[in-house]
ROKE-237789 format. One record per residue (C-alpha): residue in one letter; x negated, y negated, z negated. Coordinates in pm, 1 decimal. Layout:
REM ROKE-237789
<type->A, x->X, y->Y, z->Z>
...
END
This chain:
REM ROKE-237789
<type->X, x->1447.6, y->-2072.7, z->1927.4>
<type->X, x->1334.9, y->-1895.8, z->1610.4>
<type->X, x->1063.4, y->-2111.2, z->1444.4>
<type->X, x->815.9, y->-1913.8, z->1247.1>
<type->X, x->521.0, y->-2160.2, z->1230.6>
<type->X, x->610.6, y->-2370.8, z->929.0>
<type->X, x->239.8, y->-2375.4, z->825.0>
<type->X, x->162.2, y->-2589.0, z->1128.7>
<type->X, x->450.8, y->-2836.2, z->1070.4>
<type->X, x->804.3, y->-2850.8, z->944.4>
<type->X, x->1123.6, y->-3009.5, z->1067.4>
<type->X, x->1201.5, y->-3332.3, z->883.1>
<type->X, x->1504.2, y->-3315.0, z->650.8>
<type->X, x->1799.9, y->-3541.0, z->730.9>
<type->X, x->1774.7, y->-3688.9, z->381.5>
<type->X, x->1408.5, y->-3774.9, z->447.6>
<type->X, x->1494.1, y->-3948.9, z->776.7>
<type->X, x->1760.6, y->-4141.8, z->612.1>
<type->X, x->1530.7, y->-4254.7, z->333.9>
<type->X, x->1289.5, y->-4378.3, z->594.4>
<type->X, x->1523.8, y->-4571.6, z->829.0>
<type->X, x->1572.9, y->-4895.4, z->618.6>
<type->X, x->1190.1, y->-4953.5, z->625.1>
<type->X, x->1184.8, y->-4898.8, z->1006.2>
<type->X, x->1467.3, y->-5127.6, z->1077.8>
<type->X, x->1569.2, y->-5389.1, z->833.8>
<type->X, x->1319.2, y->-5393.7, z->546.0>
<type->X, x->1012.1, y->-5376.8, z->760.4>
<type->X, x->795.2, y->-5623.4, z->575.3>
<type->X, x->421.6, y->-5568.6, z->507.2>
<type->X, x->375.4, y->-5481.6, z->135.6>
<type->X, x->82.2, y->-5725.2, z->102.0>
<type->X, x->293.4, y->-6032.5, z->184.8>
<type->X, x->442.8, y->-6268.7, z->-80.9>
<type->X, x->799.3, y->-6317.4, z->45.8>
<type->X, x->1101.8, y->-6115.6, z->-36.2>
<type->X, x->1093.6, y->-5900.9, z->262.9>
<type->X, x->744.2, y->-5781.5, z->159.6>
<type->X, x->845.4, y->-5736.1, z->-201.9>
<type->X, x->1110.1, y->-5477.2, z->-95.0>
<type->X, x->838.9, y->-5283.2, z->88.2>
<type->X, x->600.8, y->-5305.7, z->-195.1>
<type->X, x->866.9, y->-5178.2, z->-439.7>
<type->X, x->943.9, y->-4870.4, z->-240.9>
<type->X, x->566.7, y->-4790.6, z->-220.8>
<type->X, x->535.4, y->-4822.4, z->-597.1>
<type->X, x->850.9, y->-4635.3, z->-659.6>
<type->X, x->723.1, y->-4347.1, z->-442.2>
<type->X, x->394.9, y->-4347.0, z->-615.0>
<type->X, x->577.7, y->-4284.0, z->-947.2>
<type->X, x->803.9, y->-4016.4, z->-808.3>
<type->X, x->502.3, y->-3818.1, z->-681.3>
<type->X, x->297.8, y->-3874.8, z->-994.7>
<type->X, x->584.8, y->-3734.1, z->-1203.0>
<type->X, x->611.0, y->-3424.6, z->-985.4>
<type->X, x->250.1, y->-3337.0, z->-1024.8>
<type->X, x->219.8, y->-3463.3, z->-1382.2>
<type->X, x->-14.6, y->-3735.9, z->-1297.7>
<type->X, x->-29.9, y->-4110.2, z->-1376.7>
<type->X, x->86.6, y->-4352.6, z->-1115.0>
<type->X, x->-253.2, y->-4512.4, z->-1076.7>
<type->X, x->-407.9, y->-4178.4, z->-984.4>
<type->X, x->-206.8, y->-4147.9, z->-660.4>
<type->X, x->-344.5, y->-4286.1, z->-332.1>
<type->X, x->-149.3, y->-4275.0, z->-14.6>
<type->X, x->-335.4, y->-4147.9, z->296.3>
<type->X, x->-266.4, y->-4060.3, z->656.8>
<type->X, x->-242.2, y->-3687.1, z->572.0>
<type->X, x->-429.0, y->-3377.8, z->461.7>
<type->X, x->-737.3, y->-3437.5, z->680.1>
<type->X, x->-792.0, y->-3790.4, z->535.7>
<type->X, x->-745.4, y->-3660.0, z->189.6>
<type->X, x->-1005.1, y->-3385.9, z->239.7>
<type->X, x->-1250.3, y->-3631.8, z->407.5>
<type->X, x->-1201.9, y->-3886.9, z->128.8>
<type->X, x->-1256.8, y->-3641.1, z->-166.2>
<type->X, x->-1555.3, y->-3463.6, z->-9.4>
<type->X, x->-1743.9, y->-3754.5, z->154.1>
<type->X, x->-1693.3, y->-4051.8, z->-64.6>
<type->X, x->-1807.3, y->-3862.4, z->-379.6>
<type->X, x->-2106.2, y->-3730.1, z->-191.2>
<type->X, x->-2220.0, y->-4051.8, z->-16.0>
<type->X, x->-2213.0, y->-4233.6, z->-351.9>
<type->X, x->-2477.3, y->-3990.5, z->-475.4>
<type->X, x->-2685.8, y->-3959.3, z->-161.2>
<type->X, x->-2835.5, y->-3634.2, z->-275.8>
<type->X, x->-2736.2, y->-3327.5, z->-462.6>
<type->X, x->-2540.1, y->-3007.4, z->-397.6>
<type->X, x->-2168.6, y->-2914.5, z->-318.5>
<type->X, x->-2004.3, y->-2582.0, z->-301.9>
<type->X, x->-1727.5, y->-2512.3, z->-58.8>
<type->X, x->-1534.0, y->-2188.4, z->-26.2>
<type->X, x->-1584.7, y->-1998.8, z->298.5>
<type->X, x->-1208.6, y->-2007.8, z->388.2>
<type->X, x->-1137.2, y->-2389.1, z->357.1>
<type->X, x->-964.5, y->-2582.8, z->614.5>
<type->X, x->-1204.1, y->-2746.9, z->881.4>
<type->X, x->-1126.3, y->-3079.3, z->743.4>
<type->X, x->-1336.2, y->-2972.9, z->438.8>
<type->X, x->-1586.6, y->-2749.2, z->606.9>
<type->X, x->-1675.2, y->-3000.3, z->879.1>
<type->X, x->-1697.0, y->-3279.4, z->621.9>
<type->X, x->-1941.9, y->-3070.2, z->410.5>
<type->X, x->-2160.1, y->-2987.4, z->719.7>
<type->X, x->-2169.3, y->-3352.4, z->820.5>
<type->X, x->-2296.0, y->-3446.1, z->485.2>
<type->X, x->-2596.0, y->-3236.2, z->534.2>
<type->X, x->-2719.5, y->-3508.2, z->767.8>
<type->X, x->-2723.8, y->-3741.7, z->466.0>
<type->X, x->-2919.1, y->-3522.4, z->225.3>
<type->X, x->-2648.9, y->-3323.5, z->65.8>
<type->X, x->-2706.1, y->-2951.7, z->25.0>
<type->X, x->-2404.2, y->-2733.9, z->106.3>
<type->X, x->-2334.8, y->-2377.2, z->-10.0>
<type->X, x->-2035.7, y->-2162.7, z->97.8>
<type->X, x->-1883.8, y->-1954.2, z->-166.2>
<type->X, x->-1766.0, y->-1610.0, z->-54.2>
<type->X, x->-1419.2, y->-1452.8, z->-107.5>
<type->X, x->-1325.4, y->-1093.5, z->-146.1>
<type->X, x->-1122.4, y->-877.0, z->106.8>
<type->X, x->-798.3, y->-1038.5, z->-6.5>
<type->X, x->-928.5, y->-1397.4, z->37.7>
<type->X, x->-975.3, y->-1479.8, z->-331.8>
<type->X, x->-1292.9, y->-1670.0, z->-421.2>
<type->X, x->-1542.3, y->-1455.0, z->-614.7>
<type->X, x->-1571.6, y->-1645.0, z->-940.5>
<type->X, x->-1892.8, y->-1465.6, z->-1065.1>
<type->X, x->-2079.1, y->-1544.9, z->-743.4>
<type->X, x->-1938.4, y->-1894.8, z->-743.4>
<type->X, x->-2080.3, y->-1951.0, z->-1093.4>
<type->X, x->-2417.7, y->-1819.0, z->-981.1>
<type->X, x->-2438.1, y->-2080.8, z->-707.8>
<type->X, x->-2394.9, y->-2373.0, z->-937.3>
<type->X, x->-2719.2, y->-2567.8, z->-974.6>
<type->X, x->-2827.4, y->-2852.9, z->-1195.7>
<type->X, x->-2758.6, y->-3097.2, z->-917.5>
<type->X, x->-2416.5, y->-2944.7, z->-810.3>
<type->X, x->-2157.8, y->-3229.4, z->-838.6>
<type->X, x->-1865.4, y->-3107.0, z->-646.2>
<type->X, x->-1675.3, y->-2775.0, z->-583.6>
<type->X, x->-1407.2, y->-2752.0, z->-318.4>
<type->X, x->-1163.7, y->-2463.7, z->-323.7>
<type->X, x->-807.1, y->-2485.1, z->-174.3>
<type->X, x->-501.1, y->-2405.2, z->-390.7>
<type->X, x->-346.3, y->-2188.7, z->-118.3>
<type->X, x->-504.8, y->-2089.9, z->222.6>
<type->X, x->-313.2, y->-2224.0, z->525.7>
<type->X, x->-382.4, y->-1902.8, z->738.7>
<type->X, x->-333.1, y->-1613.7, z->505.4>
<type->X, x->-138.6, y->-1775.6, z->223.4>
<type->X, x->-362.4, y->-1648.0, z->-62.3>
<type->X, x->-336.1, y->-1854.2, z->-385.6>
<type->X, x->-674.0, y->-1922.5, z->-549.1>
<type->X, x->-743.6, y->-1917.8, z->-933.9>
<type->X, x->-807.5, y->-2287.9, z->-940.6>
<type->X, x->-774.4, y->-2311.9, z->-1319.4>
<type->X, x->-1069.7, y->-2058.0, z->-1355.4>
<type->X, x->-1264.9, y->-2257.0, z->-1089.3>
<type->X, x->-1214.2, y->-2577.9, z->-1284.8>
<type->X, x->-1331.2, y->-2411.2, z->-1618.0>
<type->X, x->-1653.9, y->-2293.4, z->-1450.7>
<type->X, x->-1725.7, y->-2614.3, z->-1256.1>
<type->X, x->-1653.9, y->-2842.9, z->-1549.2>
<type->X, x->-1880.2, y->-2636.2, z->-1781.3>
<type->X, x->-2168.0, y->-2734.8, z->-1556.8>
<type->X, x->-2055.1, y->-3099.4, z->-1516.3>
<type->X, x->-1921.1, y->-3059.6, z->-1162.3>
<type->X, x->-1590.6, y->-3206.8, z->-1025.8>
<type->X, x->-1332.6, y->-2994.0, z->-839.7>
<type->X, x->-1135.2, y->-3078.7, z->-521.3>
<type->X, x->-855.1, y->-2863.2, z->-414.3>
<type->X, x->-672.0, y->-2892.9, z->-86.3>
<type->X, x->-308.8, y->-2833.4, z->-173.5>
<type->X, x->-157.2, y->-2888.4, z->171.8>
<type->X, x->-45.7, y->-2520.7, z->208.8>
<type->X, x->55.9, y->-2489.0, z->-149.6>
<type->X, x->245.4, y->-2798.4, z->-245.6>
<type->X, x->625.0, y->-2726.0, z->-200.5>
<type->X, x->561.4, y->-2359.2, z->-229.4>
<type->X, x->432.3, y->-2323.3, z->-586.0>
<type->X, x->444.3, y->-2549.8, z->-890.2>
<type->X, x->157.0, y->-2801.2, z->-880.5>
<type->X, x->55.8, y->-2953.7, z->-1209.6>
<type->X, x->-269.5, y->-3134.8, z->-1191.9>
<type->X, x->-327.9, y->-3127.4, z->-1565.4>
<type->X, x->-264.1, y->-2760.7, z->-1595.6>
<type->X, x->-483.1, y->-2686.0, z->-1293.3>
<type->X, x->-771.4, y->-2919.7, z->-1421.0>
<type->X, x->-856.6, y->-3052.6, z->-1076.8>
<type->X, x->-1022.7, y->-3383.9, z->-1022.5>
<type->X, x->-908.1, y->-3432.8, z->-673.0>
<type->X, x->-597.5, y->-3282.4, z->-492.4>
<type->X, x->-442.1, y->-3371.1, z->-148.8>
<type->X, x->-116.3, y->-3314.6, z->17.7>
<type->X, x->36.5, y->-3373.5, z->355.9>
<type->X, x->395.5, y->-3481.6, z->422.8>
<type->X, x->472.1, y->-3288.4, z->743.1>
<type->X, x->427.2, y->-2948.7, z->568.3>
<type->X, x->716.6, y->-3017.3, z->330.2>
<type->X, x->976.1, y->-3134.3, z->563.6>
<type->X, x->851.0, y->-3482.4, z->558.1>
<type->X, x->709.2, y->-3714.8, z->825.1>
<type->X, x->371.2, y->-3672.7, z->1000.1>
<type->X, x->95.7, y->-3928.5, z->942.7>
<type->X, x->135.6, y->-3959.4, z->566.9>
<type->X, x->1.6, y->-3782.0, z->259.7>
<type->X, x->-150.3, y->-3854.6, z->-85.2>
<type->X, x->-471.9, y->-3796.1, z->-271.1>
<type->X, x->-477.2, y->-3740.5, z->-647.8>
<type->X, x->-775.4, y->-3865.0, z->-822.9>
<type->X, x->-821.6, y->-3802.4, z->-1191.4>
<type->X, x->-869.9, y->-4129.4, z->-1378.5>
<type->X, x->-765.3, y->-4324.1, z->-1062.1>
<type->X, x->-1110.7, y->-4459.4, z->-968.4>
<type->X, x->-1225.7, y->-4280.6, z->-649.4>
<type->X, x->-1506.6, y->-4417.7, z->-427.2>
<type->X, x->-1380.1, y->-4655.1, z->-160.4>
<type->X, x->-1330.7, y->-4475.2, z->165.4>
<type->X, x->-1160.5, y->-4708.9, z->411.2>
<type->X, x->-1299.0, y->-5058.3, z->420.3>
<type->X, x->-1108.8, y->-5368.3, z->502.4>
<type->X, x->-815.7, y->-5519.6, z->306.9>
<type->X, x->-729.4, y->-5467.2, z->-53.3>
<type->X, x->-455.5, y->-5202.8, z->-24.6>
<type->X, x->-421.9, y->-4907.2, z->-263.3>
<type->X, x->-595.5, y->-5106.7, z->-543.0>
<type->X, x->-877.3, y->-5209.3, z->-316.1>
<type->X, x->-986.0, y->-4850.2, z->-255.5>
<type->X, x->-815.9, y->-4757.1, z->76.1>
<type->X, x->-785.3, y->-5044.0, z->319.1>
<type->X, x->-509.7, y->-5048.4, z->583.5>
<type->X, x->-130.5, y->-5149.2, z->585.3>
<type->X, x->69.9, y->-4896.4, z->409.1>
<type->X, x->292.5, y->-4674.8, z->611.4>
<type->X, x->596.1, y->-4778.8, z->418.4>
<type->X, x->867.7, y->-4581.9, z->595.8>
<type->X, x->636.1, y->-4279.8, z->582.5>
<type->X, x->555.8, y->-4322.4, z->209.0>
<type->X, x->944.0, y->-4333.9, z->139.3>
<type->X, x->992.5, y->-4013.6, z->342.5>
<type->X, x->695.0, y->-3842.2, z->174.8>
<type->X, x->833.3, y->-3919.1, z->-172.7>
<type->X, x->1188.2, y->-3795.5, z->-80.5>
<type->X, x->1047.5, y->-3479.9, z->79.3>
<type->X, x->833.2, y->-3417.6, z->-228.8>
<type->X, x->1133.7, y->-3461.0, z->-458.1>
<type->X, x->1356.5, y->-3229.9, z->-267.9>
<type->X, x->1077.0, y->-2966.4, z->-233.9>
<type->X, x->1032.6, y->-2973.9, z->-604.6>
<type->X, x->1402.4, y->-2959.4, z->-686.8>
<type->X, x->1463.0, y->-2672.0, z->-457.8>
<type->X, x->1141.4, y->-2468.2, z->-490.1>
<type->X, x->1283.8, y->-2176.4, z->-700.3>
<type->X, x->1571.0, y->-2115.4, z->-453.8>
<type->X, x->1369.9, y->-2145.7, z->-137.7>
<type->X, x->1085.0, y->-1921.8, z->-272.2>
<type->X, x->1331.6, y->-1654.4, z->-367.2>
<type->X, x->1483.9, y->-1642.2, z->-16.6>
<type->X, x->1151.9, y->-1668.1, z->157.2>
<type->X, x->1004.9, y->-1394.1, z->-64.6>
<type->X, x->1308.1, y->-1166.8, z->23.5>
<type->X, x->1267.3, y->-1202.4, z->392.7>
<type->X, x->892.0, y->-1195.1, z->404.7>
<type->X, x->871.8, y->-885.2, z->195.8>
<type->X, x->1130.6, y->-718.9, z->420.1>
<type->X, x->939.1, y->-814.1, z->736.3>
<type->X, x->595.5, y->-709.6, z->593.8>
<type->X, x->741.4, y->-364.9, z->491.1>
<type->X, x->878.2, y->-310.1, z->830.9>
<type->X, x->583.5, y->-417.5, z->1029.1>
<type->X, x->330.9, y->-218.4, z->833.1>
<type->X, x->546.8, y->85.6, z->837.9>
<type->X, x->660.7, y->66.1, z->1207.4>
<type->X, x->360.9, y->-61.6, z->1387.9>
<type->X, x->42.5, y->174.0, z->1381.2>
<type->X, x->-298.6, y->19.9, z->1313.6>
<type->X, x->-152.1, y->-300.1, z->1159.9>
<type->X, x->-271.1, y->-458.9, z->838.5>
<type->X, x->-158.4, y->-749.1, z->617.1>
<type->X, x->-435.3, y->-1008.8, z->570.8>
<type->X, x->-477.6, y->-1174.6, z->235.7>
<type->X, x->-323.0, y->-1067.3, z->-98.8>
<type->X, x->-4.7, y->-887.1, z->-107.6>
<type->X, x->105.3, y->-1029.4, z->-436.6>
<type->X, x->-85.7, y->-1359.4, z->-483.0>
<type->X, x->30.4, y->-1556.9, z->-185.5>
<type->X, x->274.3, y->-1826.0, z->-106.7>
<type->X, x->604.7, y->-1666.6, z->-21.0>
<type->X, x->665.9, y->-1770.4, z->331.6>
<type->X, x->319.2, y->-1668.3, z->471.7>
<type->X, x->259.3, y->-1348.9, z->660.4>
<type->X, x->-63.2, y->-1289.9, z->848.0>
<type->X, x->-112.1, y->-964.9, z->1026.7>
<type->X, x->-399.4, y->-801.5, z->1237.4>
<type->X, x->-311.2, y->-551.4, z->1502.0>
<type->X, x->-589.0, y->-332.7, z->1648.3>
<type->X, x->-637.6, y->-327.2, z->2034.9>
<type->X, x->-433.5, y->-641.5, z->2079.4>
<type->X, x->-520.7, y->-1004.8, z->2169.5>
<type->X, x->-344.6, y->-1234.1, z->1922.4>
<type->X, x->-323.5, y->-1523.6, z->2170.4>
<type->X, x->-161.9, y->-1307.3, z->2440.5>
<type->X, x->86.8, y->-1188.3, z->2169.2>
<type->X, x->180.9, y->-1548.9, z->2087.7>
<type->X, x->242.6, y->-1623.9, z->2439.6>
<type->X, x->464.6, y->-1307.1, z->2494.8>
<type->X, x->679.5, y->-1400.5, z->2177.6>
<type->X, x->712.4, y->-1752.7, z->2297.4>
<type->X, x->876.4, y->-1629.1, z->2603.4>
<type->X, x->1123.6, y->-1444.2, z->2390.1>
<type->X, x->1211.2, y->-1759.8, z->2184.9>
<type->X, x->977.7, y->-1711.6, z->1893.9>
<type->X, x->737.9, y->-1963.2, z->1763.6>
<type->X, x->440.2, y->-1814.7, z->1581.8>
<type->X, x->60.1, y->-1874.6, z->1590.6>
<type->X, x->-249.1, y->-1682.7, z->1600.2>
<type->X, x->-409.7, y->-1877.3, z->1304.4>
<type->X, x->-435.6, y->-2234.9, z->1203.6>
<type->X, x->-277.9, y->-2483.4, z->1459.0>
<type->X, x->-585.8, y->-2710.5, z->1425.6>
<type->X, x->-803.6, y->-2453.0, z->1582.9>
<type->X, x->-551.1, y->-2244.5, z->1795.6>
<type->X, x->-733.0, y->-2355.0, z->2125.2>
<type->X, x->-1082.2, y->-2283.3, z->2020.7>
<type->X, x->-1088.2, y->-1929.4, z->2153.8>
<type->X, x->-1292.9, y->-1808.5, z->1858.2>
<type->X, x->-1186.1, y->-1572.3, z->1581.4>
<type->X, x->-1061.9, y->-1722.0, z->1269.2>
<type->X, x->-1344.3, y->-1806.8, z->1019.9>
<type->X, x->-1093.3, y->-1723.7, z->742.6>
<type->X, x->-1038.0, y->-1368.7, z->863.8>
<type->X, x->-1408.1, y->-1316.7, z->923.3>
<type->X, x->-1480.6, y->-1429.9, z->568.1>
<type->X, x->-1243.2, y->-1149.2, z->448.8>
<type->X, x->-1479.9, y->-904.9, z->621.3>
<type->X, x->-1280.2, y->-833.1, z->927.5>
<type->X, x->-1448.6, y->-719.5, z->1242.6>
<type->X, x->-1424.7, y->-982.4, z->1517.6>
<type->X, x->-1207.7, y->-759.4, z->1744.7>
<type->X, x->-962.0, y->-704.7, z->1477.6>
<type->X, x->-961.3, y->-1075.8, z->1374.1>
<type->X, x->-877.3, y->-1153.8, z->1737.1>
<type->X, x->-562.3, y->-947.7, z->1703.8>
<type->X, x->-414.9, y->-1164.4, z->1434.1>
<type->X, x->-68.5, y->-1314.1, z->1413.6>
<type->X, x->58.7, y->-1558.9, z->1154.3>
<type->X, x->427.2, y->-1600.1, z->1071.8>
<type->X, x->519.3, y->-1868.5, z->829.8>
<type->X, x->891.2, y->-1891.1, z->752.6>
<type->X, x->1115.9, y->-2121.4, z->550.5>
<type->X, x->1434.9, y->-2047.1, z->357.0>
<type->X, x->1659.2, y->-2080.5, z->659.2>
<type->X, x->1544.1, y->-1756.9, z->833.6>
<type->X, x->1807.9, y->-1488.2, z->840.5>
<type->X, x->1788.4, y->-1112.2, z->824.5>
<type->X, x->1915.1, y->-1102.2, z->1176.9>
<type->X, x->1646.6, y->-1337.8, z->1301.8>
<type->X, x->1381.9, y->-1133.4, z->1102.8>
<type->X, x->1490.4, y->-821.2, z->1281.6>
<type->X, x->1472.5, y->-958.6, z->1606.8>
<type->X, x->1116.1, y->-1091.6, z->1553.0>
<type->X, x->996.9, y->-749.5, z->1422.5>
<type->X, x->1147.2, y->-576.7, z->1722.9>
<type->X, x->978.8, y->-815.7, z->1961.6>
<type->X, x->645.6, y->-785.4, z->1784.6>
<type->X, x->677.1, y->-402.7, z->1804.6>
<type->X, x->747.3, y->-406.9, z->2171.9>
<type->X, x->496.2, y->-659.3, z->2270.0>
<type->X, x->208.2, y->-497.2, z->2061.4>
<type->X, x->296.2, y->-156.4, z->2232.5>
<type->X, x->282.0, y->-329.4, z->2564.9>
<type->X, x->-50.6, y->-502.5, z->2500.2>
<type->X, x->-198.4, y->-173.6, z->2390.3>
<type->X, x->-90.7, y->3.0, z->2703.7>
<type->X, x->-253.1, y->-262.9, z->2912.4>
<type->X, x->-568.9, y->-244.1, z->2703.5>
END
């Protein structure tokens, strides 16, 4: 099986699994306890917090552990909004559904929501974003890199604009962390969230960075996470997350170089050898392992099924919405016609993909696209 859907999830690293095992078997204590077994668990949680803080250039007290990217998005968007009970937020039109659905839900509670447009490459239009800011705008949410098309956003510029008007900035970094350097001070963000299973870590764990370390409480109950996120900590998951984050940071340059070499090769072949194909998103300003194509006169869902039968794992878009039957809102935001958007295919590779595997995948796509066009 050739796995080319790493934006959906990744295989856990052996080192990560080994880091988790002690806290699943022997040192299984609850960090909130007062005995030695709990002290070991509490120590690894705090050590992991420090590792992650160092990687993104934050303070330890600014890192809060979550159940993953969706919770981080919900926490950043909802808690800040519900505290105010009125006002205005701006969300880019290509955000993950965890952000867009949270924003739309807030409209029921008196929050006005505006969706900022992107250009044909999927990059937020800064001039129009600035024009959308009002006196009561308190939050702008723009993801660091898009999970479907890989486009990297100019977050530093977004922060400069938003902060000039007194608004905070949230950036979903789930698709970016581990692929590009993430320095929260350099970016200027107020909130940033990451998910473990996208960086060869465990599912069900992530973290939210909050500038200053004082977010609004989101999960009510116990006093975990400095009293701001109730619930017994996922100790093993947190240990695995920190290990995965450290390895991703240490190996970033080598992995990115290999991924770019293979993805550039595949992009060149597909665009040259398959008529009526296009690359969605920016050619230059994208995370290295992401390739999103549209093929005219082809149904992307059927193409995914055909490739699966040939031992290739790919997707027609975000794994979170793959069963919706609707064209990707991200591709529609780029200005694609619905029919063309329905013919999309996302390939997200890691550094282990070989030229031989890449050639096999390209040949299968060529054959299957031709077959689907004949049937159409």
